[in-house]
N, C-alpha and C positions, 0 to 999 in steps of 0.2 A: 222335473229336471232330470236329465239323463245322468246316470251313474254307471261306473264300470268297475269290474273287479277282475283280478288276475290271481291264479293259483300257482304262478311260476315265480321262482326267485329272480331277482332280489326284492320284488314287490309283493310277495305272496300274501294273499288275504287282505290286501289294502283296497279300499274303495276310493275312486277318483271321480270328480265332476268332469264335465267336458272341458272346462278351462284348465283343470289340473292335467288332463290328458295331453293338452297342448304343451304343457311344461315337461311331461314325461317324454314326448316326442323331441322337444328341443334339446333335452339333456341326454337322452339315451339312444335315440334311433340312429341307424346307419343312413346318413343323408345320401350316400351313393346309391343305396338300394331303394330308399324312400325319399325322393327329392322334395316331397310336400306332405303336409299333415294328413290331408284327405286320403291319399294313397296309403299311407301308413295305417291310419285308424281302420280303414276298410279291410286291409289285409289282416290286421290284428284280430278283428272281430270274426272274419271269415275263417281264420285258422284256429280260433278258439283260445288264443293267448290271452285275450280279454273277452269278457262277457258283459253285456248290458244287463243291469239289475234294476 
C-alpha cells in the first residue's frame, strides 16, 4: 500500500494513505491551479512537498 509523508506545515511528519491523499487534495488544494487529483499528486511528488514512503 502506498504511503506518503510531508515535512511541510500544517501536515508536517504525518503519513497518509493514497485515499487520505485524495482527502488532502479535496480539502486543501488550489483547484484553479490543480483541477484534478492526478495533476496535483504528480506535482506534489515531483516538487518534494510529499514523498512516497
